C-alpha positions in Angstrom: 0.0 0.0 0.0 1.4 3.4 -1.0 1.9 6.2 1.6 -1.1 8.6 1.6 1.2 11.6 1.6 2.6 10.3 -1.7 -1.0 9.5 -3.0 -2.1 13.0 -2.2 0.9 14.5 -3.9 0.1 12.4 -7.0 -3.6 13.5 -7.0 -2.4 17.1 -6.6 -0.1 16.6 -9.6 -3.2 15.5 -11.6 -5.1 18.6 -10.4 -2.3 20.9 -11.4 -2.1 19.4 -14.9 -5.8 19.4 -15.4 -6.2 23.0 -14.3 -3.2 24.1 -16.4 -4.6 22.4 -19.5 -7.8 24.3 -19.3 -6.0 27.6 -18.4 -3.7 27.4 -21.4 -6.5 26.5 -23.8 -8.7 29.2 -22.2 -11.5 26.6 -22.5 -12.7 23.6 -20.6 -13.8 22.2 -17.2 -11.2 22.2 -14.4 -13.4 21.7 -11.3 -14.6 18.2 -11.8 -11.2 16.9 -12.9 -9.7 18.4 -9.8 -12.3 16.7 -7.5 -12.0 13.3 -9.2 -8.2 13.2 -9.2 -8.0 11.1 -6.0 -10.1 8.3 -7.3 -8.4 7.9 -10.7 -5.0 8.1 -9.0 -5.8 5.2 -6.7 -7.4 3.3 -9.5 -4.5 3.6 -12.0 -1.7 3.4 -9.5 -3.0 0.4 -7.5 -6.0 -1.4 -9.1 -6.4 -1.1 -12.9 -4.8 -4.1 -14.6 -3.5 -3.5 -18.1 -0.4 -4.1 -20.2 1.4 -0.8 -20.9 3.3 -2.6 -23.7 0.2 -4.2 -25.2 -2.8 -1.8 -24.8 -5.1 -4.0 -26.8 -4.6 -7.1 -24.6 -8.1 -8.6 -24.5 -7.9 -9.6 -20.9 -7.2 -6.0 -19.6 -9.5 -4.1 -17.2 -11.4 -1.3 -18.9 -12.0 2.2 -17.6 -15.0 4.0 -19.2 -15.3 7.8 -18.5 -18.9 9.1 -18.7 -18.4 12.9 -18.1 -16.3 13.7 -21.1 -15.8 17.2 -20.0 -13.5 15.8 -17.3 -11.1 14.8 -20.0 -8.2 16.8 -18.4 -8.4 14.3 -15.5 -8.2 11.3 -17.8 -5.4 12.8 -20.0 -3.4 13.7 -16.8 -3.6 10.3 -15.2 -2.8 8.7 -18.5 0.2 11.0 -18.8 1.4 9.6 -15.5 1.3 6.1 -17.1 3.3 7.3 -20.0 0.5 7.6 -22.6 0.8 11.4 -23.1 3.7 13.8 -22.8 3.6 17.3 -21.4 3.6 19.0 -24.7 0.5 17.0 -25.7 -1.3 18.1 -22.5 -0.3 21.7 -23.1 -2.0 21.5 -26.5 -5.4 20.6 -25.0 -8.3 21.4 -27.3 -6.1 22.5 -30.1 -6.1 21.6 -33.8 -4.4 18.2 -34.5 -3.8 17.6 -30.8 -4.3 14.0 -29.3 -6.0 15.8 -26.4 -9.4 16.9 -27.7 -12.0 18.7 -25.5 -13.9 15.5 -25.0 -12.0 12.1 -25.1 -12.2 10.2 -28.4 -11.6 6.5 -28.3 -7.9 5.6 -28.7 -7.1 2.3 -27.1 -3.4 2.7 -27.8 -3.5 5.8 -25.6 -5.6 4.2 -22.9 -8.9 5.9 -23.9 -11.5 3.2 -24.1 -14.5 5.3 -25.3 -15.5 8.5 -26.8 -17.5 10.5 -24.2 -19.4 13.7 -24.0 -23.2 13.2 -24.2 -23.8 12.5 -20.5 -25.1 9.0 -19.5 -23.7 7.2 -22.5 -20.2 6.5 -21.2 -21.2 4.5 -18.2 -23.8 2.6 -20.3 -21.0 1.6 -22.6 -19.4 0.1 -19.5 -22.5 -1.9 -18.8 -22.3 -3.3 -22.4 -18.6 -4.1 -21.9 -19.4 -5.9 -18.7 -22.0 -8.0 -20.5 -19.5 -8.8 -23.3 -17.0 -9.8 -20.7 -19.5 -12.1 -19.0 -20.4 -13.6 -22.3 -16.8 -14.3 -23.1 -16.0 -15.6 -19.7 -18.8 -18.1 -20.0 -17.0 -19.4 -23.1 -13.3 -19.0 -22.2 -13.2 -19.0 -18.4 -10.8 -17.1 -16.2 -8.7 -15.8 -19.1 -11.5 -13.3 -19.6 -11.9 -12.4 -15.9 -11.4 -8.7 -16.1 -13.1 -5.8 -14.2 -14.9 -3.0 -16.0 -14.6 0.3 -14.2 -16.9 3.3 -14.9 -16.8 6.9 -13.8 -20.0 8.9 -13.7 -21.0 12.4 -12.5 -24.2 14.1 -11.3 -25.2 14.8 -14.8 -24.9 11.2 -15.9 -27.0 10.1 -12.9 -29.7 12.6 -13.9 -29.8 11.7 -17.6 -32.7 9.3 -18.1 -30.4 6.6 -19.7 -29.1 5.9 -16.2 -32.4 4.3 -15.4 -32.1 1.7 -18.1 -28.4 1.2 -17.5 -28.8 0.8 -13.8 -31.8 -1.5 -14.1 -30.2 -3.9 -16.6 -26.8 -4.0 -14.8 -28.5 -4.8 -11.5 -30.9 -7.3 -13.0 -28.1 -9.2 -14.6 -25.9 -9.1 -11.4 -22.9 -7.7 -13.3 -20.4 -8.2 -10.4 -17.6 -7.4 -12.9 -18.8 -3.8 -13.0 -17.5 -1.2 -10.6 -18.8 2.4 -11.0 -17.5 5.5 -9.2 -20.1 8.3 -8.8 -18.3 11.6 -8.4 -20.9 13.2 -6.1 -19.7 16.8 -5.6 -23.1 18.5 -5.4 -22.1 21.1 -8.0 -23.3 21.3 -11.6 -22.5 23.7 -14.4 -25.1 26.3 -13.6 -26.5 25.4 -10.2 -25.9 23.3 -7.1 -27.5 19.8 -7.5 -30.0 20.5 -4.8 -31.6 23.0 -7.1 -32.7 20.2 -9.5 -32.9 17.0 -7.6 -33.6 15.6 -4.1 -33.5 11.9 -4.9 -31.7 9.4 -2.8 -29.3 8.0 -5.3 -28.0 5.2 -3.0 -31.5 3.9 -2.4 -32.3 4.0 -6.1 -29.3 1.9 -7.0 -29.9 -0.5 -4.1 -33.5 -1.0 -5.5 -31.8 -2.0 -8.8 -29.8 -4.7 -6.9 -26.5 -2.7 -6.8 -24.1 -2.9 -3.9 -23.7 0.7 -2.8 -20.8 2.1 -0.8 -20.6 5.7 0.2 -17.2 7.3 1.0 -15.2 10.4 1.2 -14.1 10.4 -2.5 -11.0 12.5 -1.8 -9.6 10.0 0.8 -7.2 7.4 -0.7 -7.8 5.0 2.2 -11.6 5.2 1.7 -11.2 4.8 -2.0 -8.9 1.9 -1.7 -11.2 0.1 0.8 -14.2 0.6 -1.4 -12.5 -0.8 -4.4 -11.4 -3.8 -2.5 -15.0 -4.4 -1.3 -16.3 -3.9 -4.8 -13.9 -6.4 -6.2 -15.0 -9.0 -3.6 -18.7 -8.4 -4.2 -20.6 -11.2 -6.0 -23.8 -11.2 -8.0 -24.1 -7.4 -7.9 -22.5 -4.5 -9.7 -21.1 -1.9 -7.3 -21.7 1.8 -7.1 -19.1 3.8 -5.1 -20.6 7.1 -4.2 -17.6 9.4 -3.6 -18.5 12.6 -1.9 -15.9 14.8 -3.5 -15.0 18.5 -3.6 -15.5 20.3 -6.8 -12.3 22.3 -7.6 -10.4 20.7 -4.8 -7.5 22.9 -3.9 -8.7 25.8 -5.9 -8.1 29.4 -4.7 -9.6 32.7 -5.8 -7.6 35.8 -6.7 -7.7 36.9 -3.1 -6.4 33.4 -2.1 -9.7 32.5 -0.4 -11.2 29.1 -1.1 -12.6 28.6 -4.6 -13.8 25.0 -3.8 -17.3 23.8 -4.3 -18.1 26.7 -6.6 -20.1 26.4 -9.9 -17.6 28.9 -11.4 -14.9 26.2 -11.5 -17.1 23.7 -13.3 -17.0 25.0 -16.8 -14.4 27.8 -17.1 -10.7 28.4 -16.6 -9.8 29.5 -13.1 -8.2 32.6 -14.6 -5.4 35.0 -13.7 -4.5 35.2 -10.1 -7.0 32.5 -9.1 -5.1 30.1 -11.4 -1.7 31.1 -10.0 -2.8 30.9 -6.4 -4.4 27.4 -7.1 -1.3 26.0 -8.7 0.9 27.4 -5.9 -1.5 26.0 -3.2 -1.3 22.6 -4.8 2.5 22.6 -4.7 3.2 23.4 -8.3 4.9 26.3 -10.2 2.4 28.4 -12.2 5.2 29.5 -14.5 6.1 25.9 -15.3 3.0 23.8 -14.5 3.4 20.9 -17.0 5.6 18.8 -14.9 5.4 15.3 -13.4 6.8 15.4 -9.9 9.8 13.0 -9.4 8.1 11.2 -6.6 4.9 10.8 -8.6 6.9 9.5 -11.6 8.5 7.0 -9.2 5.0 5.9 -8.0 3.8 5.2 -11.5 7.1 3.5 -12.4 6.6 1.2 -9.5 3.1 0.4 -10.7 4.5 -0.3 -14.2 6.8 -2.8 -12.6 4.0 -4.4 -10.6 1.9 -4.6 -13.8 4.8 -6.4 -15.6 4.6 -9.1 -13.0 0.8 -9.2 -12.9 0.5 -9.3 -16.7 3.2 -11.9 -16.9 1.2 -14.2 -14.6 -1.9 -13.6 -16.6 -0.1 -14.4 -19.9 1.4 -17.5 -18.4 -2.1 -18.7 -17.2 -3.4 -17.9 -20.7 -0.6 -19.9 -22.3 -1.3 -22.9 -20.1 -5.0 -22.6 -20.8 -4.3 -22.4 -24.6 -2.1 -25.4 -24.4 -4.9 -27.4 -22.7 -7.7 -25.9 -24.9 -6.2 -25.2 -28.3 -9.5 -25.0 -30.1 -10.9 -22.5 -27.6 -7.7 -20.5 -27.8 -8.0 -20.2 -31.6 -11.6 -19.3 -31.3 -10.9 -16.5 -28.8 -8.1 -15.2 -31.0 -10.5 -15.2 -34.0 -13.2 -13.4 -32.0 -10.9 -10.6 -31.1 -9.5 -10.1 -34.6 -12.7 -8.4 -35.5 -12.9 -9.7 -39.0 -16.1 -10.6 -40.8 -17.3 -14.1 -39.8 -17.6 -17.0 -42.2 -21.2 -17.5 -43.1 -22.8 -19.9 -45.6 -24.9 -17.2 -47.3 -25.8 -19.5 -50.2 -27.3 -22.0 -47.7 -29.9 -19.5 -46.6 -33.3 -20.2 -48.2 -35.9 -17.5 -48.2 -39.6 -17.8 -48.6 -40.8 -15.8 -51.6 -43.1 -12.9 -50.8 -42.1 -12.6 -47.2 -41.9 -9.4 -45.1 -38.3 -8.3 -44.9 -38.5 -8.6 -41.1 -39.4 -12.3 -41.6 -36.6 -12.7 -44.1 -34.3 -11.1 -41.5 -35.4 -13.7 -39.0 -34.4 -16.4 -41.4 -30.9 -14.9 -41.7 -30.7 -14.4 -37.9 -31.5 -18.1 -37.4 -28.5 -19.0 -39.6 -26.2 -16.5 -37.9 -27.2 -17.8 -34.4 -25.7 -21.2 -35.3 -22.8 -20.0 -37.5 -21.5 -16.9 -35.7 -20.7 -17.9 -32.2 -19.7 -14.5 -30.9 -22.8 -12.6 -32.1 -25.1 -11.1 -29.4 -28.6 -9.8 -30.3 -30.7 -7.5 -28.2 -34.3 -6.4 -28.5 -36.3 -3.7 -26.7 -39.2 -6.0 -25.7 -40.1 -6.7 -29.3 -38.3 -9.9 -30.2 -41.5 -11.6 -31.5 -42.4 -8.6 -33.5 -39.0 -7.3 -34.8 -38.4 -11.0 -35.5 -35.1 -11.2 -33.7 -36.8 -14.3 -32.2 -35.3 -16.0 -35.3 -32.0 -15.7 -33.4 -33.5 -16.2 -29.9 -35.0 -19.6 -30.9 -31.5 -20.9 -31.5 -30.1 -19.7 -28.2 -31.4 -18.2 -24.9 -31.4 -14.9 -23.1 -28.9 -13.8 -20.5 -29.9 -14.2 -16.9 -28.0 -13.2 -13.7 -26.4 -16.6 -13.4 -26.2 -17.7 -17.0 -24.3 -15.9 -19.8 -24.0 -19.0 -22.0 -26.8 -17.7 -24.3 -26.4 -14.9 -26.7 -29.5 -12.7 -26.4 -30.2 -9.6 -24.3 -33.8 -8.9 -23.4 -33.2 -5.2 -22.9 -36.8 -4.2 -21.9 -38.3 -1.0 -23.2 -35.2 1.1 -23.3 -34.0 1.8 -26.8 -31.3 4.3 -26.1 -29.9 2.2 -23.3 -30.0 -0.9 -25.5 -28.1 0.9 -28.3 -25.4 2.2 -25.9 -25.0 -1.2 -24.3 -24.5 -2.7 -27.8 -21.9 0.0 -28.5 -20.2 -1.0 -25.2 -20.1 -4.6 -26.3 -18.4 -3.5 -29.5 -15.9 -1.3 -27.7 -15.0 -4.3 -25.4 -14.2 -6.4 -28.5 -14.6 -10.1 -29.1 -18.3 -9.9 -29.9 -20.6 -8.8 -32.7 -23.6 -6.9 -31.3 -26.9 -6.2 -33.0 -30.0 -4.6 -31.5 -33.6 -4.2 -32.7 -36.7 -2.2 -32.3 -39.4 -0.5 -34.4 -38.0 2.0 -36.9 -40.1 4.9 -35.4 -38.3 4.4 -32.1 -35.0 5.0 -33.7 -35.8 8.5 -32.6 -34.8 7.4 -29.1 -31.5 6.0 -30.4 -30.1 8.8 -32.5 -27.6 10.0 -29.9 -26.2 6.5 -29.6 -26.2 6.0 -33.4 -24.2 9.2 -33.8 -21.6 8.0 -31.2 -21.4 4.6 -32.9 -20.6 6.4 -36.1 -18.1 8.7 -34.6 -16.3 5.8 -32.9 -16.5 3.6 -36.0 -18.2 0.7 -34.1 -19.8 -1.9 -36.3 -23.0 -2.3 -34.4 -25.9 -3.7 -36.4 -29.1 -1.7 -35.9 -32.2 -3.6 -36.9 -35.3 -1.4 -37.4 -38.5 -3.0 -38.5 -42.0 -1.7 -39.3 -40.4 0.7 -41.7 -43.2 2.8 -43.0 -46.9 3.9 -42.7 -47.8 0.3 -43.4 -47.7 -0.3 -39.7 -51.3 0.6 -40.3 -53.8 0.4 -37.5 -51.2 1.5 -34.9 -51.5 4.9 -36.4 -49.2 7.9 -36.7 -47.3 7.4 -33.4 -45.9 4.2 -34.8 -45.6 5.0 -38.5 -42.1 6.3 -39.5 -42.1 9.0 -42.1 -39.1 11.3 -41.4 -36.9 8.6 -39.8 -35.4 7.3 -43.0 -34.3 10.7 -44.1 -32.6 11.2 -40.7 -30.8 7.9 -40.8 -29.7 8.3 -44.4 -28.0 11.5 -43.5 -25.5 9.4 -41.7 -24.5 7.9 -45.1 -23.8 11.5 -46.3 -21.8 12.4 -43.1 -18.1 11.3 -43.3 -16.2 9.9 -40.4 -12.7 11.2 -39.7 -11.3 8.5 -42.0 -13.3 10.0 -44.9 -15.7 7.1 -45.2 -19.5 7.2 -45.0 -20.1 7.2 -41.2 -22.8 4.6 -41.5 -24.1 1.9 -43.9 -27.9 2.2 -44.4 -29.8 -0.6 -46.1 -33.5 -0.9 -46.9 -33.9 -4.2 -48.8 -36.7 -4.6 -51.5 -37.6 -8.2 -50.8 -36.6 -11.4 -49.0 -33.7 -12.2 -51.2 -32.3 -8.7 -51.1 -32.6 -8.9 -47.3 -30.1 -11.8 -47.3 -27.7 -9.7 -49.3 -28.2 -6.7 -47.0 -27.4 -8.9 -44.0 -24.3 -10.1 -45.8 -23.1 -6.5 -46.3 -23.9 -5.8 -42.7 -21.8 -8.7 -41.4 -19.0 -7.8 -43.7 -19.0 -4.2 -42.6 -16.5 -4.2 -39.7 -15.7 -0.5 -39.8 -18.9 1.4 -39.3 -22.4 0.8 -37.9 -25.0 -0.6 -40.2 -28.8 0.1 -40.3 -31.2 -2.6 -41.6 -34.6 -1.1 -42.3 -37.2 -3.8 -42.7 -40.9 -4.1 -43.5 -43.8 -5.3 -41.4 -45.9 -6.5 -44.4 -45.2 -9.1 -47.0 -43.5 -8.0 -50.2 -43.6 -9.6 -53.6 -40.2 -10.7 -54.8 -38.4 -8.8 -57.6 -38.7 -10.2 -61.1 -37.1 -13.5 -61.8 -33.6 -13.2 -63.0 -32.7 -10.2 -60.7 -29.0 -10.4 -59.8 -29.2 -9.8 -56.0 -25.4 -9.8 -55.7 -25.6 -6.3 -57.1 -27.1 -5.1 -53.8 -23.5 -4.6 -52.8 -23.4 -1.7 -55.3 -26.1 0.2 -53.4 -28.4 0.6 -56.5 -28.8 -1.6 -59.5 -31.2 -2.4 -62.4 -33.6 -5.2 -61.7 -34.4 -8.0 -64.2 -36.8 -7.2 -67.0 -35.8 -3.6 -67.4 -35.6 -2.2 -70.9 -32.5 -0.9 -72.7 -32.6 2.8 -73.7 -35.6 3.4 -71.4 -37.9 6.4 -71.6 -37.9 6.7 -67.9 -36.1 5.2 -64.9 -38.1 4.2 -61.8 -36.2 4.3 -58.5 -37.1 3.1 -55.0 -36.0 1.2 -52.0 -37.7 -1.3 -49.8 -41.3 -2.3 -50.5 -41.9 0.5 -52.9 -39.7 -1.3 -55.5 -42.4 -3.9 -55.9 -45.0 -1.1 -56.3 -42.9 0.2 -59.2 -42.8 -3.2 -60.8 -46.6 -3.4 -60.6 -46.9 0.1 -62.1 -44.4 -0.8 -64.8 -46.8 -3.4 -66.2 -49.4 -0.7 -66.8 -46.9 1.7 -68.3 -45.6 -0.9 -70.7 -49.1 -1.4 -72.1 -48.8 2.2 -73.3 -45.5 1.4 -75.1 -43.3 3.1 -72.5 -39.8 1.7 -72.1 -38.5 1.8 -68.6 -35.8 0.6 -66.2 -36.5 -0.2 -62.6 -33.7 0.5 -60.0 -33.6 -0.9 -56.5 -31.6 1.4 -54.4 -31.2 0.0 -50.9 -28.2 2.3 -50.1 -27.5 5.6 -51.9 -24.2 5.8 -49.8 -22.9 2.6 -51.4 -24.1 3.6 -54.8 -22.2 6.9 -54.6 -19.1 5.0 -53.7 -19.1 3.2 -57.1 -17.2 4.6 -60.0 -18.9 7.2 -62.2 -19.3 4.8 -65.1 -21.4 2.4 -63.1 -23.5 5.2 -61.6 -24.1 6.5 -65.1 -25.1 3.1 -66.4 -27.8 2.8 -63.7 -29.1 6.3 -63.6 -27.8 8.3 -66.6 -27.4 12.0 -65.9 -29.8 13.1 -68.6 -32.5 10.5 -67.9 -36.1 11.1 -66.8 -36.2 9.6 -63.3 -39.2 8.9 -61.1 -38.8 8.0 -57.4 -41.2 6.5 -55.0 -40.7 6.5 -51.3 -42.9 5.8 -48.3 -40.9 8.5 -46.4 -40.1 12.1 -47.1 -39.4 12.8 -50.8 -35.9 13.9 -49.8 -35.0 10.2 -49.4 -34.6 9.9 -53.1 -33.9 13.4 -54.4 -30.2 12.7 -54.5 -30.8 9.9 -56.9 -33.7 11.4 -58.9 -32.1 14.8 -59.5 -33.5 18.2 -60.1 -35.2 17.2 -63.4 -36.9 14.2 -62.0 -39.9 13.7 -59.7 -40.3 12.0 -56.3 -43.6 10.9 -55.0 -43.4 10.5 -51.2 -45.2 11.1 -48.0 -45.2 14.6 -46.7 -47.4 14.3 -43.6 -47.7 12.0 -40.6 -49.5 8.7 -41.2 -53.0 7.6 -40.3 -54.6 4.7 -38.5 -56.1 2.2 -40.9 -55.3 -1.2 -42.4 -52.1 -0.8 -44.5 -53.9 -1.8 -47.8 -56.3 1.1 -47.2 -53.4 3.4 -46.5 -51.6 2.3 -49.7 -54.8 3.3 -51.6 -55.5 6.5 -49.8 -51.9 7.8 -49.9 -51.2 6.8 -53.5 -48.8 3.9 -53.1 -50.4 1.9 -55.9 -49.6 0.7 -59.4 -52.2 3.0 -60.7 -50.7 6.1 -59.1 -47.2 5.1 -60.3 -48.8 5.0 -63.8 -50.4 8.4 -63.4 -47.3 10.0 -61.9 -45.0 8.7 -64.6 -47.3 9.7 -67.4 -47.5 13.2 -66.0 -43.7 13.3 -65.8 -43.3 12.2 -69.5 -46.1 14.5 -70.8 
């Protein structure tokens, strides 16, 4: 056990660095980082198990930061472990710096997750803990790591904490330890201005072990972490009562602690200088690691060498005794697309694409051993039960299955799925009705930003939900999700793959693309109602090109008809009427404009020539197809909320019929 005088000195070192980063940038949040320094110091210098030489070691503990505005704390403690240098800390929030304002996932640097939107970071940790339980059930003690999370008052207040806390407690995730930095101070008010709940009782009601401590006392932190590590069948919440801006002084050298002003702004001028001096630093040269602190972390590095060596030796012995399992685990963590017998999947013609998805999921359940599927209380309706029927759901004492019954909590489910992906070794998918993707958008955005290949399954894709009415009928949702194909990630690629298949066979191809996509999230947008198959002879392999000409199309057409999803079959029906008038036409199925625009110009021109007359049909907003149809074409779409009626009636009333396709195209050609 380290001497507390040294531990306090190390925590003060973190405080100095954090405050100085914000001061130099003239931007950021020093107070929370200063209050939380004691916990991260104890965690990183005495408890967190990782390999400094191999940051991607699959058996490492993980640390997930929820309040991303406390990035100066994370960068500072990671600097003590050797992951950042002083120049990089001094360039906090600057162009090209590895120390952005909110942390962005960089495992090599020790940053396990991108954080910023409060509540998501600790929910990623829940997902990682579930993934770790799943893998431990298959590989044993070689996957016996601890997942640590750090949450603030804001994260506790965000509604996602309800779903996250409920699921973690219900599943008894005793490999999850969360520190709650309870400092009673928020950005604009003290916490008692907005809440009077008993957080401890709330988490206890969710079956968490709750320990309340002085969060700035290393002895108390150390004891709580030991108790948490020894707790079984419950996740642990350590409520650390901390001091916002610990050690901070005002310009007159009076206390600046527990003050909202330190939360979201530099300390400034004499207040900054007095604070650094009070903490034992030099305000003229603050970016320094004290020699005794460097020695503390060098000692921990030596300890980790021994700890990790023992872990590696145990893993080697296990691998020798279990060569097939060892190879399987290595394969899981490589993150490559799994081998699937796609040709062996037989679809029923005329099926709803959600049913076709169930057929694919049934095959994946038996062929992809590290796939985990979640559903928000809709497995029998979003048809993820195709997967569930081949496995079983997780329970507190059994993670041998591969299905998460998430309950009604779409945002939580999405973030948990992202956390599984961040942990590695598993392929997560999650499902709900498409209209409820509205609850998931913040998570989808984070998955795209972090380049996590989560599969989002969204069924009941249009107004054909029918009798459920406008609350359940997506109209604008497709346009919102397709924007993610237009948004580039930092590698210059489409930030998301969005696929809306036209029939059962195209659904198989869409799933193939989803499983082969290991670099971004994928959306699969699926129908509730049955859909007639595309004309015989259609080359479904062309789905991979994003848009393609279906069988039976004419050469040198007078008009090109474009759609995705179930509207393609409506175009096929309308084409029969148009051909009776001698009109030559080509029908294009366009499940993904993003993929299509990634093809060479010659291919794009062969499918939709620049000077062609183009008609688009979409059950969503017309903007869904305007990028394909162009300024000289015409899109018939839905421009209002839906209505409650049988879907066949809605097709008729809203104009999604062969007859209306005929009328619209005739008017376009007139």
